[in-house]
C-alpha positions in Angstrom: 89.2 200.2 -31.1 86.8 198.3 -28.3 89.0 195.6 -26.3 87.6 192.0 -24.8 87.5 194.1 -21.7 85.3 196.9 -23.0 83.1 194.7 -25.4 82.4 192.5 -22.1 81.8 195.7 -19.9 79.1 196.8 -22.6 77.5 193.1 -22.6 77.4 193.3 -18.9 75.8 196.7 -18.7 73.1 195.9 -21.9 72.0 193.1 -19.2 72.2 194.4 -16.0 69.8 197.6 -17.3 67.7 195.7 -19.4 67.3 193.8 -16.1 66.1 196.8 -14.2 69.1 196.3 -12.0 71.3 199.1 -10.6 75.2 199.0 -10.1 75.3 199.1 -7.0 72.5 196.1 -6.3 75.2 194.4 -8.9 77.9 195.2 -6.7 76.0 194.1 -3.7 75.1 190.6 -5.0 78.7 189.9 -6.5 80.1 190.7 -3.4 82.0 194.1 -4.4 81.6 198.1 -4.2 79.4 199.7 -7.4 82.9 201.4 -8.4 84.2 198.2 -9.3 80.8 197.4 -11.4 81.7 200.7 -13.1 84.8 200.0 -14.0 84.2 196.7 -15.3 81.4 198.3 -17.2 83.5 201.1 -18.4 86.0 198.4 -19.6 88.6 200.2 -17.5 89.2 197.3 -15.0 89.7 193.6 -15.7 88.2 190.8 -13.6 89.1 187.2 -13.4 86.8 184.6 -14.4 85.3 183.9 -11.0 84.5 187.5 -11.1 82.5 186.7 -14.2 80.9 183.5 -13.1 79.5 185.5 -10.1 78.4 188.3 -12.6 76.4 186.0 -14.8 74.7 184.5 -12.0 73.8 187.2 -10.8 71.6 188.7 -13.8 70.7 185.4 -14.3 72.4 184.6 -17.4 74.9 182.2 -19.1 78.4 183.1 -19.5 78.0 182.8 -22.8 75.6 185.4 -23.3 78.1 188.3 -21.5 81.2 186.8 -23.6 82.6 188.4 -26.9 82.2 185.8 -29.8 83.8 188.4 -32.2 87.0 186.5 -33.8 89.1 189.9 -34.1 88.6 190.5 -30.1 89.5 186.5 -29.3 93.0 187.8 -31.3 92.9 191.0 -29.1 96.0 191.0 -27.1 93.8 192.3 -24.1 92.5 189.2 -23.9 93.8 187.2 -20.8 93.4 184.2 -19.3 89.7 185.1 -18.5 89.3 185.5 -22.4 90.9 182.0 -23.3 89.5 180.5 -20.3 86.1 181.4 -21.6 87.2 180.0 -25.2 87.7 176.8 -23.5 83.9 176.7 -21.6 82.7 177.2 -25.0 84.0 174.6 -26.8 84.0 172.2 -23.9 79.8 173.1 -23.8 79.9 172.5 -27.6 81.8 169.1 -27.6 78.8 168.3 -25.1 75.9 169.3 -26.9 77.0 167.1 -29.8 77.9 164.2 -28.2 74.1 164.3 -26.1 
């Protein structure tokens, strides 16, 4: 079964590759090393919401475009505070759109 971080890593890798950015380039843009980026993409290393925000900005995409939307992943025990935080971000953005 693919967990939250594995799916998130696949999303990051897909966007990075579509944009023609190497792991080393992404690492440089977010202030980390290439090994960390490789581990993020493979789902081997967890990271903070702040790091996810830096990755999204470096790739020129929204946070929402990287976060898994599969409800099964949302209930996955591997989804830590970062995943719950992103769920809150999505809800608040939906609420703002509905009120504007």
